[in-house]
C-alpha positions in Angstrom: 142.3 148.7 99.7 142.9 149.6 96.1 140.7 148.6 93.1 143.0 145.7 92.1 142.6 144.2 95.6 138.8 144.6 95.5 138.7 143.1 92.1 140.8 140.1 93.2 138.5 139.5 96.2 135.4 139.7 94.1 137.0 137.2 91.7 137.8 134.8 94.6 134.2 135.1 95.9 132.9 134.3 92.4 135.1 131.3 92.1 134.1 130.0 95.5 130.4 130.5 94.7 130.5 128.5 91.4 131.3 125.1 93.0 128.7 125.8 95.8 126.0 126.6 93.2 126.9 123.4 91.2 126.6 121.4 94.5 123.2 122.9 95.2 121.9 122.2 91.6 123.3 118.6 91.7 121.8 118.0 95.2 118.4 119.3 94.3 118.5 117.3 91.1 119.3 114.1 93.0 116.4 114.8 95.4 114.0 115.3 92.4 115.2 112.0 90.9 114.5 110.2 94.1 111.1 111.8 94.3 110.4 110.6 90.7 111.5 107.1 91.8 108.8 107.2 94.5 106.2 108.5 92.1 107.2 105.9 89.5 106.7 103.2 92.1 103.2 104.3 92.9 102.3 104.6 89.2 103.8 101.2 88.4 101.7 99.5 91.0 98.6 101.2 89.6 99.2 100.0 86.1 99.8 96.4 87.1 103.5 95.9 88.0 104.1 93.8 91.1 106.7 94.9 93.7 109.0 92.2 92.4 108.7 93.6 88.8 109.7 97.0 90.1 112.6 95.6 92.0 114.0 94.1 88.8 113.7 97.5 87.0 115.3 99.2 90.0 118.4 97.1 90.3 119.1 95.3 87.0 119.7 98.4 84.9 121.9 100.1 87.5 123.6 96.8 88.3 124.6 96.5 84.6 125.8 100.1 84.6 127.9 99.7 87.7 129.4 96.2 86.9 132.4 97.6 85.0 133.3 99.9 88.0 133.1 97.1 90.5 135.0 94.7 88.3 137.8 97.3 87.9 137.9 98.0 91.7 138.0 94.2 92.5 135.0 92.0 92.4 136.8 89.3 94.4 136.5 91.2 97.6 133.7 93.5 96.5 135.7 96.7 96.3 137.3 95.9 99.7 134.0 95.6 101.5 134.0 91.8 101.6 131.2 89.3 100.7 129.8 89.0 104.2 129.5 92.7 104.8 128.3 93.2 101.3 125.5 90.8 101.7 124.4 92.4 105.0 124.4 95.8 103.4 122.4 94.4 100.5 119.7 93.2 102.8 119.4 96.5 104.8 119.9 99.0 102.1 119.3 97.1 98.8 116.6 94.9 97.1 115.2 93.4 100.3 114.4 96.8 101.8 113.2 98.1 98.4 110.8 95.1 98.0 109.3 95.7 101.4 109.0 99.5 100.6 107.3 98.9 97.3 104.8 96.6 99.0 103.9 99.5 101.3 102.5 101.5 98.5 99.9 98.9 97.9 98.3 100.0 101.2 98.9 103.8 101.5 99.1 106.8 99.2 102.3 108.4 98.1 102.2 111.1 100.8 102.6 108.5 103.5 105.6 106.4 102.4 107.6 109.3 101.0 107.4 111.0 104.4 107.4 108.1 106.9 110.4 106.2 105.4 113.0 109.0 105.4 111.7 110.2 108.8 112.2 106.9 110.4 115.6 106.6 108.7 116.5 109.8 110.5 115.1 108.7 113.8 116.7 105.3 113.6 120.0 106.9 112.6 120.0 109.1 115.7 119.0 106.1 117.9 121.7 103.8 116.5 124.3 106.6 116.6 123.7 107.0 120.4 123.3 103.3 121.4 125.6 101.5 119.0 128.2 104.1 117.9 128.2 105.9 121.2 127.9 109.3 119.5 126.8 112.3 121.5 123.3 113.5 120.5 122.9 117.2 120.9 119.8 118.8 122.4 118.9 120.2 119.0 118.9 116.8 117.4 116.9 115.3 120.2 114.3 118.0 119.8 114.3 117.4 116.1 113.6 113.7 116.7 110.7 114.5 119.0 109.2 116.9 116.3 109.6 114.3 113.6 107.7 111.8 115.9 105.0 114.4 116.2 104.8 114.8 112.4 104.5 111.0 112.0 101.7 110.9 114.5 99.8 113.4 112.4 100.2 111.2 109.3 99.4 108.1 111.4 96.2 109.7 112.5 95.0 109.9 108.9 95.6 106.2 108.5 93.7 105.4 111.6 90.8 107.8 110.9 90.4 107.6 107.1 92.2 104.5 105.7 91.7 101.9 108.3 93.8 98.8 109.3 95.4 98.6 105.8 96.6 102.1 106.2 98.2 101.4 109.6 99.8 98.3 108.1 101.2 100.3 105.2 102.6 102.9 107.5 104.3 100.3 109.7 105.9 98.9 106.6 107.6 102.2 106.0 108.6 102.5 109.6 110.3 99.1 109.2 112.1 100.1 105.9 113.1 103.5 107.5 114.8 101.7 110.4 116.4 99.2 108.0 118.0 102.0 106.1 119.1 103.5 109.4 120.9 100.3 110.2 122.5 100.4 106.8 123.8 103.9 107.5 125.1 102.9 110.9 127.0 99.9 109.5 128.5 102.1 106.9 130.0 104.3 109.6 131.0 101.4 111.9 132.7 99.5 109.0 134.0 102.8 107.4 132.6 101.9 104.0 131.9 104.8 101.7 128.3 105.2 100.6 129.3 105.2 96.9 131.2 101.9 97.2 128.3 100.4 99.1 125.8 101.5 96.4 128.0 100.1 93.6 128.3 96.7 95.4 124.6 96.5 96.3 123.5 97.1 92.7 125.9 94.6 91.2 125.1 91.9 93.8 121.4 92.4 93.0 122.1 91.1 89.5 122.2 87.6 91.2 118.4 88.0 91.7 117.7 88.2 87.9 118.1 84.5 87.1 115.8 83.7 90.1 113.2 86.2 88.7 113.4 84.8 85.2 113.0 81.2 86.5 110.1 81.8 88.9 108.2 84.7 87.4 109.3 85.1 83.8 108.9 88.1 81.5 105.3 87.4 80.2 103.6 89.5 82.8 105.8 92.6 82.4 105.8 92.2 78.6 102.0 92.3 78.7 102.0 95.7 80.4 103.6 97.2 77.4 106.9 98.8 76.2 106.0 102.3 77.2 105.2 101.5 80.8 108.4 99.3 81.1 110.4 102.1 79.6 109.0 104.5 82.2 110.0 102.2 85.0 113.5 101.5 83.5 114.0 105.3 83.4 112.5 106.2 86.8 113.8 103.2 88.8 116.9 102.0 87.0 118.3 105.3 85.9 117.0 108.4 87.7 116.5 107.0 91.2 119.6 104.8 90.8 122.9 105.7 89.2 121.9 109.3 88.2 120.8 110.3 91.7 123.8 108.6 93.3 126.2 110.4 91.0 124.6 113.8 91.5 124.4 113.4 95.3 128.1 112.4 95.4 129.0 115.6 93.4 126.9 117.6 95.8 128.8 116.2 98.8 132.1 117.0 97.1 131.1 120.6 96.3 129.1 121.4 99.5 130.7 119.2 102.2 129.0 116.4 104.1 127.2 118.6 106.6 125.5 120.9 104.1 124.7 118.1 101.6 123.0 116.1 104.4 120.1 118.5 104.2 119.4 117.5 100.6 117.5 114.2 101.4 115.1 116.2 103.6 113.8 117.8 100.4 112.6 114.4 99.0 109.3 114.2 100.9 108.1 117.6 99.8 109.3 117.0 96.2 107.5 113.6 96.1 104.2 115.1 97.2 104.6 117.8 94.5 105.5 115.3 91.8 102.7 113.0 92.9 100.2 115.8 92.6 101.4 117.1 89.2 102.1 113.7 87.5 99.8 111.3 89.2 96.9 113.5 90.2 97.2 112.7 93.9 96.8 116.0 95.7 98.1 115.8 99.3 95.5 116.0 102.1 95.6 118.6 104.8 96.8 116.1 107.3 99.6 115.0 105.0 100.7 118.6 104.4 100.6 119.2 108.2 102.6 116.1 108.9 105.1 117.0 106.2 105.7 120.5 107.5 106.1 119.2 111.0 108.6 116.6 109.8 110.6 119.2 107.8 110.9 121.3 111.0 112.2 118.2 112.7 114.7 117.6 109.9 116.0 121.1 110.3 116.6 120.7 114.0 118.1 117.2 113.6 120.6 118.5 111.1 121.9 121.3 113.3 125.2 120.7 114.9 124.4 122.4 118.3 
C-alpha cells in the first residue's frame, strides 16, 4: 500500500467519523434538553404552576412552531395519519400522558419520575412487542427487563420506607405514564407512523386545548407568577424539551442509525439527576443512585441485539 492509498483511507475514515460525531453531539444534546424539561417541571411546580399550566407551556409554543409544517403536509388527514389514529396517539403520547406525568412530581422527587417513567416505557415496549407485535425477544433483552425491574424495586423501596403512601402513589403514576408511552411506541410501529410525523401532529392537535384552558382557567394565575418564571417554562417545556429535542434526536437517528441512537434516551435519567442536583439543589439519595445504576445496566442489556 503506497502513501497515496493510506492518505485516501485516512480521509475516508475522517469523513465517516464526522457524521457520527455530529450524531453523538446531537443525541446527547437532545437527552440534555429532555432532562432540562424534567427539571423545569419540578421547578415549575415548586414556584406555583399547576400541572395544567405546565401542559400549556409544553404544547402551545411547540404547536405554533409545528403548525406550518403540518399545514404544508396536509392538515386534512393529519400528515397521512388520520384523525382517529392521531387522537389516539395524542392521548397516549401527548398532553394527556404529560398531564398525568406532571402530577406525579407533586408526590415524589425528581429522581423517581425521571427514572421510573423511561424504565417502564422500556419494559412496556418489550412486553407489547412480544404480545401484540409478535416480535422475538432475545435473552439479553429479557435479562435487561429483569434488571430494570430490580432497579425499580430499589427506588420503590425508598418510597415505601421514607416517603410513605404519597410516594408510592407518585411512583405508580410514573409507571402508568411509562406504559402509556410504550403503547404509543407500539402503535407507531403497528401503524407504521414515523415518530417525527406523530410528534408534529400531536403538538398541533394540542392547540385545540388552548381555548378550553383560557375559558376555564384563564391567564390570571400564570401572570401572577411573573414573566421570568413563565419565560423559563416556555423555554424549558415549549422549546428545549419539545421541538429542539425532537429535531436533534431526528438528526442523531439519521447520522447514527436507529439501533445506536436508541441508546440516547437511556442517558436522560442520569442527566436529569445531575441537572436536578446542580440547578434545583436536589442531590440524589443513595437509593436513587443505586436504582439508577441498576436501571442503566438493564437499559444496556435491553438495547443489545443478541
